[in-house]
TORVOZA-585795 format. One line per field, with one value per residue (C-alpha): residue number from 1; x, y, z. Coordinates in pm, whole numbers, always signed. Example, Ala and Ser with C-alpha at 12.3 -4.5 7.8 and 13.67 -1.06 7.14 Angstrom:
2
i 1, 2
c1 +1230, +1367
c2 -450, -106
c3 +780, +714
end
This chain:
473
i 1, 2, 3, 4, 5, 6, 7, 8, 9, 10, 11, 12, 13, 14, 15, 16, 17, 18, 19, 20, 21, 22, 23, 24, 25, 26, 27, 28, 29, 30, 31, 32, 33, 34, 35, 36, 37, 38, 39, 40, 41, 42, 43, 44, 45, 46, 47, 48, 49, 50, 51, 52, 53, 54, 55, 56, 57, 58, 59, 60, 61, 62, 63, 64, 65, 66, 67, 68, 69, 70, 71, 72, 73, 74, 75, 76, 77, 78, 79, 80, 81, 82, 83, 84, 85, 86, 87, 88, 89, 90, 91, 92, 93, 94, 95, 96, 97, 98, 99, 100, 101, 102, 103, 104, 105, 106, 107, 108, 109, 110, 111, 112, 113, 114, 115, 116, 117, 118, 119, 120, 121, 122, 123, 124, 125, 126, 127, 128, 129, 130, 131, 132, 133, 134, 135, 136, 137, 138, 139, 140, 141, 142, 143, 144, 145, 146, 147, 148, 149, 150, 151, 152, 153, 154, 155, 156, 157, 158, 159, 160, 161, 162, 163, 164, 165, 166, 167, 168, 169, 170, 171, 172, 173, 174, 175, 176, 177, 178, 179, 180, 181, 182, 183, 184, 185, 186, 187, 188, 189, 190, 191, 192, 193, 194, 195, 196, 197, 198, 199, 200, 201, 202, 203, 204, 205, 206, 207, 208, 209, 210, 211, 212, 213, 214, 215, 216, 217, 218, 219, 220, 221, 222, 223, 224, 225, 226, 227, 228, 229, 230, 231, 232, 233, 234, 235, 236, 237, 238, 239, 240, 241, 242, 243, 244, 245, 246, 247, 248, 249, 250, 251, 252, 253, 254, 255, 256, 257, 258, 259, 260, 261, 262, 263, 264, 265, 266, 267, 268, 269, 270, 271, 272, 273, 274, 275, 276, 277, 278, 279, 280, 281, 282, 283, 284, 285, 286, 287, 288, 289, 290, 291, 292, 293, 294, 295, 296, 297, 298, 299, 300, 301, 302, 303, 304, 305, 306, 307, 308, 309, 310, 311, 312, 313, 314, 315, 316, 317, 318, 319, 320, 321, 322, 323, 324, 325, 326, 327, 328, 329, 330, 331, 332, 333, 334, 335, 336, 337, 338, 339, 340, 341, 342, 343, 344, 345, 346, 347, 348, 349, 350, 351, 352, 353, 354, 355, 356, 357, 358, 359, 360, 361, 362, 363, 364, 365, 366, 367, 368, 369, 370, 371, 372, 373, 374, 375, 376, 377, 378, 379, 380, 381, 382, 383, 384, 385, 386, 387, 388, 389, 390, 391, 392, 393, 394, 395, 396, 397, 398, 399, 400, 401, 402, 403, 404, 405, 406, 407, 408, 409, 410, 411, 412, 413, 414, 415, 416, 417, 418, 419, 420, 421, 422, 423, 424, 425, 426, 427, 428, 429, 430, 431, 432, 433, 434, 435, 436, 437, 438, 439, 440, 441, 442, 443, 444, 445, 446, 447, 448, 449, 450, 451, 452, 453, 454, 455, 456, 457, 458, 459, 460, 461, 462, 463, 464, 465, 466, 467, 468, 469, 470, 471, 472, 473
c1 -2, -240, -373, -596, -846, -912, -1286, -1345, -1566, -1478, -1638, -1406, -1469, -1354, -1454, -1717, -1881, -2002, -2195, -2550, -2473, -2388, -2179, -1923, -2136, -2438, -2225, -2103, -2460, -2567, -2302, -2402, -2769, -2740, -2451, -2418, -2162, -1921, -1645, -1477, -1397, -1104, -1061, -876, -620, -407, -367, -10, +163, -164, -398, -733, -902, -770, -1009, -1311, -1570, -1749, -1564, -1708, -1541, -1222, -878, -614, -385, -344, -595, -873, -787, -795, -1148, -1259, -1087, -1257, -1608, -1605, -1457, -1756, -1974, -1760, -1602, -1232, -1055, -814, -652, -575, -404, -315, +57, +195, +562, +567, +715, +838, +959, +639, +413, +591, +588, +210, +154, +380, +195, -133, +4, +134, -209, -298, -580, -534, -536, -357, -266, -331, -105, -301, -38, -176, -6, -208, -34, -240, -125, +211, +249, +579, +763, +1074, +1169, +1392, +1089, +908, +1209, +1260, +892, +837, +1162, +1092, +745, +856, +1144, +908, +650, +660, +811, +493, +252, +56, +111, -91, -40, -360, -332, -469, -332, -435, -199, +105, -28, +192, +503, +411, +418, +741, +564, +883, +1001, +692, +637, +917, +782, +410, +220, -82, -194, -534, -612, -886, -1133, -1393, -1545, -1849, -1638, -1364, -1619, -1806, -2112, -2132, -1994, -2211, -1911, -1770, -1579, -1335, -1207, -1118, -941, -735, -633, -518, -334, -155, -42, +34, +409, +429, +278, +111, -249, -482, -762, -971, -1124, -1462, -1700, -2023, -1986, -2195, -1962, -2077, -2409, -2517, -2363, -2632, -2713, -2663, -2314, -2221, -2310, -2155, -1816, -1779, -1869, -1655, -1346, -1367, -1428, -1130, -902, -910, -877, -1116, -1268, -1356, -1612, -1536, -1717, -1979, -2151, -2296, -2157, -2347, -2402, -2753, -2965, -3012, -2635, -2649, -2872, -2655, -2344, -2528, -2582, -2207, -2102, -1725, -1791, -2046, -1946, -2146, -2008, -1739, -1931, -1687, -1388, -1372, -1469, -1209, -925, -794, -635, -706, -447, -488, -216, -71, +214, +140, +206, +303, +441, +305, +573, +556, +782, +960, +1214, +1095, +941, +655, +324, +87, +80, -141, -241, -299, -629, -654, -768, -575, -685, -379, -314, -284, -19, +201, +374, +746, +1038, +1299, +1541, +1460, +1084, +762, +592, +240, +97, -231, -408, -181, +146, +370, +381, +586, +394, +674, +1040, +1124, +1243, +919, +1093, +891, +523, +373, +39, -142, -338, -707, -843, -1193, -1262, -904, -582, -319, -96, +151, +86, +392, +626, +566, +702, +956, +1192, +994, +1160, +978, +1018, +980, +1326, +1444, +1619, +1951, +1850, +1729, +1517, +1668, +1664, +1534, +1756, +1669, +1559, +1749, +1632, +1380, +1079, +1130, +861, +946, +845, +806, +893, +812, +1079, +928, +1242, +1600, +1779, +2149, +2278, +2507, +2741, +2624, +2303, +2463, +2408, +2784, +2893, +3188, +2949, +2783, +2845, +2762, +2462, +2120, +1779, +1531, +1178, +919, +1156, +1014, +1246, +1173, +1354, +1353, +1158, +1458, +1701, +1644, +1815, +1739, +2026, +2098, +1725, +1625, +1480, +1717, +1665, +1928, +1860, +2075, +2240, +2307, +2135, +1872, +1643, +1273, +1174, +1278, +1229, +955, +767, +784, +978, +887, +1137, +996, +638, +579, +359, +266, +262, +67, +397, +566, +933, +1118, +1221, +1506, +1661, +1971, +2285, +2485, +2817
c2 +399, +165, -124, -430, -259, +57, +135, -213, -334, -680, -922, -1103, -1478, -1678, -2043, -2254, -2374, -2015, -2016, -2133, -2247, -2590, -2495, -2227, -2123, -2066, -1847, -1641, -1599, -1489, -1215, -1090, -1086, -921, -682, -625, -349, -593, -697, -984, -1192, -1205, -1578, -1705, -1964, -2041, -1991, -2015, -2314, -2493, -2456, -2309, -2640, -2778, -2537, -2595, -2872, -2780, -2986, -2805, -2482, -2606, -2479, -2751, -2648, -2454, -2668, -2563, -2196, -2252, -2389, -2067, -1850, -2036, -2042, -1682, -1572, -1725, -1489, -1181, -1179, -1161, -1370, -1201, -1394, -1338, -1540, -1516, -1513, -1669, -1743, -2066, -2251, -1979, -2197, -2403, -2102, -1890, -2175, -2223, -1851, -1848, -2145, -1958, -1638, -1828, -1961, -1807, -1554, -1454, -1074, -1015, -1154, -968, -1074, -1054, -974, -911, -846, -1072, -1362, -1608, -1441, -1279, -1128, -1195, -1260, -1058, -823, -1102, -1333, -1067, -1008, -1378, -1432, -1144, -1191, -1563, -1487, -1204, -1403, -1694, -1499, -1279, -935, -761, -969, -743, -809, -616, -576, -625, -510, -301, +52, +179, +278, +55, -230, -146, -145, -480, -646, -467, -281, -132, -482, -544, -206, -219, -546, -467, -242, -144, -135, -263, -134, -309, -25, -203, +121, -30, -285, -33, +213, -57, +18, +383, +596, +819, +930, +632, +869, +957, +598, +625, +957, +805, +505, +730, +954, +662, +520, +842, +817, +501, +664, +342, +307, +262, +8, -10, -339, -244, -418, -607, -865, -809, -700, -582, -564, -541, -246, +11, -4, +369, +348, +62, +281, +595, +451, +273, +581, +808, +587, +621, +996, +1028, +869, +492, +320, +49, -112, -453, -574, -833, -1058, -1241, -1545, -1637, -1458, -1135, -1014, -871, -930, -554, -505, -627, -335, -96, -201, -202, +174, +242, +336, +388, +525, +783, +920, +1197, +1552, +1585, +1761, +1647, +1865, +2191, +2503, +2713, +2488, +2425, +2093, +1893, +1691, +1445, +1434, +1083, +1165, +1138, +1513, +1760, +2109, +2415, +2685, +3059, +3005, +2710, +2599, +2871, +2871, +2638, +2825, +2532, +2156, +1928, +1577, +1257, +1260, +1640, +1770, +2068, +2295, +2428, +2705, +2512, +2757, +2730, +2398, +2444, +2202, +2307, +2143, +1800, +1826, +1926, +2211, +2357, +2673, +2669, +2891, +2784, +2825, +2597, +2218, +1948, +1692, +1442, +1383, +1448, +1089, +954, +788, +983, +1071, +1321, +1396, +1266, +1445, +1350, +1628, +1524, +1449, +1490, +1291, +1373, +1659, +1573, +1198, +1106, +1329, +1117, +805, +565, +498, +273, +95, +99, -280, -467, -565, -922, -1074, -976, -608, -513, -199, +135, +209, +527, +756, +727, +1031, +1151, +1477, +1629, +1549, +1173, +1033, +855, +512, +393, +43, -116, -366, -702, -874, -784, -702, -682, -374, -413, -169, -301, -476, -818, -1112, -1173, -1173, -944, -652, -670, -348, -489, -259, -410, -257, -349, -489, -212, +51, +264, +362, +643, +599, +762, +548, +520, +379, +8, -281, -645, -887, -1234, -1317, -1018, -668, -427, -69, +187, +357, +615, +323, +118, -152, -390, -655, -582, -927, -1216, -1154, -1416, -1259, -1577, -1404, -1060, -886, -532, -430, -170, +78, +281, +38, +292, +480, +311, +226, +441, +205, +171, +253, +457, +271, +123, +301
c3 -1770, -1951, -1742, -1800, -1567, -1768, -1751, -1610, -1326, -1192, -951, -708, -676, -373, -417, -588, -267, -217, -546, -611, -967, -1104, -1407, -1492, -1791, -1565, -1339, -1635, -1760, -1411, -1406, -1752, -1661, -1319, -1386, -1761, -1698, -1530, -1770, -1591, -1284, -1044, -985, -678, -785, -480, -108, +12, -143, -234, -527, -425, -506, -178, -2, -227, -220, -546, -807, -1111, -1001, -833, -935, -907, -1190, -1515, -1707, -1468, -1521, -1897, -1860, -1685, -1947, -2232, -2083, -1962, -2294, -2472, -2267, -2334, -1988, -1897, -1635, -1396, -1111, -745, -475, -107, -25, +295, +213, +415, +116, -117, -403, -427, -376, -637, -887, -851, -902, -1208, -1360, -1316, -1471, -1772, -1871, -2212, -2197, -1831, -1800, -1467, -1126, -798, -512, -186, +78, +427, +758, +987, +1159, +954, +631, +549, +897, +1070, +743, +667, +387, +257, +231, +28, -194, -265, -337, -579, -770, -811, -948, -1176, -1323, -1404, -1608, -1919, -1860, -1976, -1766, -1530, -1160, -902, -527, -327, +35, +321, +275, +619, +898, +940, +723, +419, +636, +790, +448, +344, +64, -78, -169, -385, -551, -813, -951, -983, -1222, -1011, -648, -535, -186, +7, +65, +276, +401, +574, +759, +846, +989, +1183, +972, +1075, +794, +579, +372, +183, -45, +235, +241, -128, -65, +218, +7, -278, -34, +129, -206, -394, -339, -551, -862, -972, -1093, -795, -853, -534, -423, -275, -34, -91, +189, +503, +780, +1029, +840, +475, +292, +202, -169, -224, -73, -309, -606, -459, -366, -700, -900, -686, -719, -1097, -1083, -846, -1105, -1058, -1397, -1278, -968, -828, -574, -306, -340, -547, -397, -61, +240, +265, -91, -111, -419, -444, -469, -828, -926, -723, -915, -1247, -1203, -1229, -1582, -1628, -1977, -1867, -1528, -1359, -1328, -1061, -786, -518, -610, -414, -605, -420, -537, -186, -113, +201, +391, +676, +941, +977, +1217, +1589, +1609, +1339, +1389, +1214, +1183, +1127, +826, +669, +927, +1166, +1512, +1604, +1589, +1648, +1687, +1481, +1586, +1394, +1204, +1178, +840, +708, +423, +240, -8, -339, -465, -156, -225, -160, -167, +87, +331, +190, +253, +77, +266, +250, +403, +595, +845, +1134, +943, +738, +778, +609, +408, +354, +292, -74, -118, +33, +328, +587, +539, +783, +616, +309, +39, +70, -151, -262, -626, -752, -749, -487, -598, -871, -840, -1045, -844, -535, -701, -570, -864, -1100, -1393, -1728, -1738, -1408, -1281, -1253, -955, -1111, -1131, -782, -735, -646, -273, -118, +87, +458, +656, +964, +1118, +1356, +1138, +1147, +1376, +1699, +1818, +2177, +2302, +2638, +2742, +2842, +2973, +3065, +2739, +2668, +2488, +2187, +2014, +1676, +1558, +1577, +1811, +1827, +2193, +2114, +2060, +2405, +2599, +2942, +2987, +3059, +2983, +3255, +3212, +3216, +3076, +2793, +2508, +2260, +1929, +1585, +1336, +1103, +1362, +1308, +1137, +1057, +1116, +1257, +1259, +1476, +1442, +1619, +1738, +1834, +2167, +2344, +2526, +2213, +2006, +2145, +1994, +1960, +1832, +1614, +1242, +1223, +1515, +1723, +2005, +2140, +2367, +2358, +2278, +2008, +2195, +1886, +1590, +1384, +1342, +1048, +1046, +792, +515, +436, +774, +843, +741, +1027, +1079
end
């Protein structure tokens, strides 16, 4: 799939008050001088339902509407640089927020828009799948069908599930994981490449181009120069069409980072010395525990734990009983459900794309769907390999025969505070403003959909809910 990021390196810009320049033209000249291999800028245009100018004190650079974006497009174009856009989504006022984003996308000359969707409470966290669906369909229906939308998010752990990633995927054309390796490792890693491998492995099932957003900000300390060069080069060798660096301006960017980035040449990459000579693939276990069996569907021969790395026979891949299986030294283990609804381990093979990248796809239309043509749903998983979640009850909870707050469905049973409930990760439902789970006793409410009320604490949030869930009988 061709993208606007092919062989491109982009800087990410936050706001004008973080720059040391007085004019847009000076800023463009600075980029060309310091990083001549950089081809453009990702310009932040809005935050929630407000234009980014409301958060910026530097009037020369503020974005308060389409005319300001046009000014950036024109000036940067004169210096041979492209303008891409990004924005932070909050869904507090969906109609206003979506309209601002659409206005930005419709500015002539803009190359793409990356939707920054994050799970924190101050971002998109606590919003429902319906919020996500309304937001993305409103945006997509308000812009040209061929305009490139990207999803920018944290691909680690349960973060994709928290933003309802399956609602966004059918409407975007690339995914931009935040791979802030120095921050994520608390400044300790010596292997930045692994963070790229994990991001690709997490996102492989969607079969969309992966364009990592990399780190130059100083958290917890300045990123070592050699790691800036290494992770950027490796991402391209791995198969990323392009990369971006967050961010240019004050806030931790070292002067020496410019030279480190200038060493990356997407058109002249070094030999791939990362790929294994023996051809073996490497998987990382993401389930809390994963069985190894003496044969597919056979007896358990060993148990693997989350984070374990497993070297598999590259010729052993087998599709059977609704799962993808691989053979390794301890036996056979399932990688995932064939429909992608349950992921047990991810392919982090160094230097190469995850196996059969396209085969892992959620159904993806050639043309992004409109609100009147909703995306195809996945088939939910329901068997022994679906992971389990544990909830600690915080207050006395009524049990219902159906996931509905209607009094007629109360069974009369009460779950007591302090009780722990173990439940399959696909046995949930969202209805009447609540997230429901089906225990052996019946249905109970975990929390309100907006997260304002918590009735049972998710003890292992790293275990993702299977999405979509089992249908309610």
